[in-house]
C-alpha positions as CSV (number, residue, x, y, z in Angstrom):
1,X,59.5,149.8,53.3
2,X,60.1,147.1,55.7
3,X,60.2,143.5,54.5
4,X,57.1,141.8,55.5
5,X,57.2,138.8,53.6
6,X,55.3,135.8,55.6
7,X,54.6,138.1,58.3
8,X,51.2,137.7,59.6
9,X,48.9,141.1,59.8
10,X,45.4,141.3,61.4
11,X,43.7,144.5,60.7
12,X,40.3,145.6,62.2
13,X,37.7,147.6,60.4
14,X,39.2,146.4,57.0
15,X,35.6,146.5,55.0
16,X,36.8,149.9,53.7
17,X,38.6,153.0,54.1
18,X,42.2,153.0,55.6
19,X,41.6,149.5,56.9
20,X,40.8,148.0,53.4
21,X,43.7,150.2,51.5
22,X,46.2,148.4,54.6
23,X,45.0,145.0,53.5
24,X,46.1,145.8,50.3
25,X,49.3,147.6,50.9
26,X,50.7,145.1,53.5
27,X,49.9,142.3,50.8
28,X,51.8,144.2,48.3
29,X,54.6,144.1,50.7
30,X,54.7,140.1,51.1
31,X,52.5,139.8,54.2
32,X,49.6,137.4,55.1
33,X,46.7,139.7,56.1
34,X,43.7,139.1,58.1
35,X,40.7,141.3,57.4
36,X,38.4,141.8,60.3
37,X,34.8,143.5,60.2
38,X,31.3,143.3,61.1
39,X,30.4,143.6,56.9
40,X,31.2,140.3,56.0
41,X,30.7,140.1,52.3
42,X,33.0,143.2,52.1
43,X,36.1,141.7,53.6
44,X,35.4,138.4,51.9
45,X,35.3,140.5,48.2
46,X,38.7,142.0,49.3
47,X,40.3,139.1,50.6
48,X,39.4,137.3,47.2
49,X,41.0,140.4,45.4
50,X,44.1,139.9,47.1
51,X,44.4,136.2,46.7
52,X,45.5,132.8,48.9
53,X,47.2,135.3,51.6
54,X,44.5,136.8,52.7
55,X,41.7,135.7,55.1
56,X,38.5,137.5,55.8
57,X,36.8,136.7,59.3
58,X,33.5,138.8,60.2
59,X,34.3,140.4,63.8
60,X,32.6,142.7,66.0
61,X,35.3,144.3,67.9
62,X,33.0,145.6,70.8
63,X,32.9,141.4,71.3
64,X,36.0,140.1,73.2
65,X,35.3,136.5,72.3
66,X,34.8,137.5,68.6
67,X,37.9,139.1,68.6
68,X,40.0,136.3,70.4
69,X,38.4,133.9,68.1
70,X,39.4,135.8,64.9
71,X,43.1,136.1,65.9
72,X,43.1,132.2,67.0
73,X,41.9,132.0,63.1
74,X,45.2,134.1,62.1
75,X,47.3,131.8,63.8
76,X,45.8,128.7,62.3
77,X,45.9,129.9,58.9
78,X,49.2,131.3,58.9
79,X,51.3,129.9,61.9
80,X,51.7,133.3,63.9
81,X,50.5,136.8,64.7
82,X,53.2,139.6,63.7
83,X,50.8,142.8,63.7
84,X,47.8,144.1,64.8
85,X,46.5,147.3,63.5
86,X,43.4,148.3,65.3
87,X,41.7,150.5,62.4
88,X,37.7,149.9,63.4
89,X,36.1,153.1,64.2
90,X,32.9,155.3,64.2
91,X,32.5,158.9,64.3
92,X,28.7,158.9,65.4
93,X,27.1,160.2,67.3
94,X,28.0,163.7,66.1
95,X,26.0,166.3,68.2
96,X,26.2,168.4,71.4
97,X,26.7,166.3,74.4
98,X,23.3,167.3,75.7
99,X,21.8,166.2,72.7
100,X,23.6,163.2,72.4
101,X,22.0,159.5,72.4
102,X,23.5,158.1,75.4
103,X,23.7,154.4,73.5
104,X,25.6,155.6,70.7
105,X,27.8,157.4,73.0
106,X,28.4,154.4,74.7
107,X,28.9,152.6,71.3
108,X,31.8,154.8,70.2
109,X,33.6,154.0,73.1
110,X,33.0,150.5,72.8
111,X,34.4,150.3,69.3
112,X,37.1,153.0,69.3
113,X,38.4,152.4,73.1
114,X,37.3,149.1,74.1
115,X,37.9,147.4,70.9
116,X,41.6,148.3,70.9
117,X,41.6,146.8,74.2
118,X,40.1,143.7,72.9
119,X,42.5,143.7,70.0
120,X,45.6,144.0,72.3
121,X,44.6,141.5,75.0
122,X,43.8,139.1,72.4
123,X,47.2,139.3,70.5
124,X,49.4,139.9,73.5
125,X,49.9,136.0,74.5
126,X,50.2,135.4,70.8
127,X,52.8,137.6,70.3
128,X,54.8,137.3,73.7
129,X,55.2,133.6,72.9
130,X,57.1,134.4,69.8
131,X,59.2,137.0,71.2
132,X,57.4,140.2,70.2
133,X,55.2,142.0,67.8
134,X,53.8,145.4,66.3
135,X,50.5,147.1,68.0
136,X,49.6,150.1,66.0
137,X,46.2,152.1,67.1
138,X,45.0,154.4,64.3
139,X,44.6,157.3,66.1
140,X,43.4,161.1,65.4
141,X,44.2,164.9,66.2
142,X,40.9,164.4,67.8
143,X,42.6,162.6,70.6
144,X,44.2,165.8,71.9
145,X,42.3,168.3,70.5
146,X,38.6,169.0,71.6
147,X,36.2,169.3,68.5
148,X,32.5,170.7,68.6
149,X,30.2,167.9,68.2
150,X,32.9,165.4,68.4
151,X,32.9,164.4,72.4
152,X,32.7,160.3,71.9
153,X,35.1,160.6,69.2
154,X,37.4,162.5,71.1
155,X,37.3,161.0,74.5
156,X,37.7,157.8,73.0
157,X,40.6,158.5,70.7
158,X,42.2,160.0,73.6
159,X,41.9,157.0,75.9
160,X,43.0,154.9,73.0
161,X,46.4,157.2,72.6
162,X,47.0,156.6,76.4
163,X,46.2,153.2,76.4
164,X,48.8,152.5,73.6
165,X,51.4,154.5,75.6
166,X,50.5,151.9,78.6
167,X,51.3,149.1,76.1
168,X,54.5,150.6,75.5
169,X,55.5,151.1,79.2
170,X,54.1,147.8,80.3
171,X,55.7,145.5,77.3
172,X,58.4,147.4,75.4
173,X,61.2,145.9,77.2
174,X,59.4,142.4,76.1
175,X,59.4,142.9,72.4
176,X,56.3,144.3,71.7
177,X,56.0,147.7,69.7
178,X,52.8,150.0,70.3
179,X,52.4,153.0,68.6
180,X,49.5,155.0,66.7
181,X,49.2,156.7,63.7
182,X,47.3,160.4,63.4
183,X,46.3,160.6,59.7
184,X,44.9,163.6,59.2
185,X,41.5,164.0,57.4
186,X,41.4,161.2,54.9
187,X,38.9,160.7,51.9
188,X,36.7,157.9,53.2
189,X,33.1,157.3,54.2
190,X,33.5,158.4,57.7
191,X,34.8,162.0,56.4
192,X,31.6,162.0,54.1
193,X,29.4,161.1,57.5
194,X,31.1,164.4,58.9
195,X,30.6,166.6,56.1
196,X,27.1,165.7,56.1
197,X,26.9,166.2,59.5
198,X,27.5,170.0,58.8
199,X,28.8,170.6,62.9
200,X,32.2,172.1,63.0
201,X,35.0,173.6,60.9
202,X,36.3,169.9,59.8
203,X,32.8,169.4,57.9
204,X,33.4,172.6,55.8
205,X,36.4,171.5,54.5
206,X,36.5,170.9,50.6
207,X,36.5,167.2,49.4
208,X,40.3,168.0,47.7
209,X,41.9,168.5,50.7
210,X,41.4,165.3,52.1
211,X,44.2,162.7,51.7
212,X,43.7,159.5,50.1
213,X,43.3,156.3,52.1
214,X,46.6,154.8,50.3
215,X,48.7,157.1,52.2
216,X,48.0,156.3,55.8
217,X,48.2,152.6,54.4
218,X,51.7,152.9,53.5
219,X,52.4,154.7,56.6
220,X,51.3,151.8,58.7
221,X,53.6,149.6,56.5
222,X,56.5,152.0,57.3
223,X,55.6,151.7,61.2
224,X,56.0,148.2,61.4
225,X,60.0,148.7,60.6
226,X,62.9,150.3,62.8
227,X,62.7,153.6,61.5
228,X,59.4,154.2,63.5
229,X,60.9,153.3,66.9
230,X,61.2,156.7,67.8
231,X,57.8,157.2,68.2
232,X,57.1,154.0,70.3
233,X,54.5,154.7,72.6
234,X,53.4,157.7,71.1
235,X,51.5,159.1,67.5
236,X,53.1,159.7,64.8
237,X,51.5,162.2,62.4
238,X,50.8,162.1,58.9
239,X,50.5,165.8,58.9
240,X,54.2,166.2,59.4
241,X,56.0,166.6,56.0
242,X,58.8,164.7,57.3
243,X,56.9,161.9,58.0
244,X,55.3,162.0,54.5
245,X,58.8,162.0,53.0
246,X,60.0,159.1,55.1
247,X,56.8,157.2,54.2
248,X,56.9,158.3,50.4
249,X,53.6,159.7,50.2
250,X,52.6,163.5,49.2
251,X,54.0,166.9,48.8
């Protein structure tokens, strides 16, 4: 694991699942962590658990001004910004296209895709003035595979994957490390929503096959080090046994 001592890491969607696990994992490696989520009480509880090197900031990633203010709070509290983990995401609406609620479909794009843009747009000036930084998008196999009932999720994740590639193209030579993590199926509340829907083969998977959120959390820390540089501009798949071995998780 890279030494994250005194580095400042901002994590969106940090109230539960991968985001909450990532906050704990980065803190364990010595980082200052800033937890962003709409659930004010949840991020406050996790920050309180971590201690003085954690800051909870209520934030809706669909509102650019809130994201910009949250990153400003991170800089004020800890003196800079080194890593942004764009993790906030939703799976709904799960339905065929003709039955999808247009407002929910649009909301998924706002969170899963525009939220990633908002974070990067606000973070880039802060990182560039310090000579660089790391932008990691929590991606998905749905970014490259069409899945029944998941048109909003697949489309938004595909867009976010391409946006990450564009970040690398535009800013890679200026010290910005942009890459994504495709974690596979993870035992989180989102996976419970998927199972409850009963739509497509993923909803039929036994719960035991899903990996714990601590695995992708540890992978996100590992991705902040130079061993992940061959994947800049692309996604790292935690399904790959060689990646799991490098990260130090699972079989």
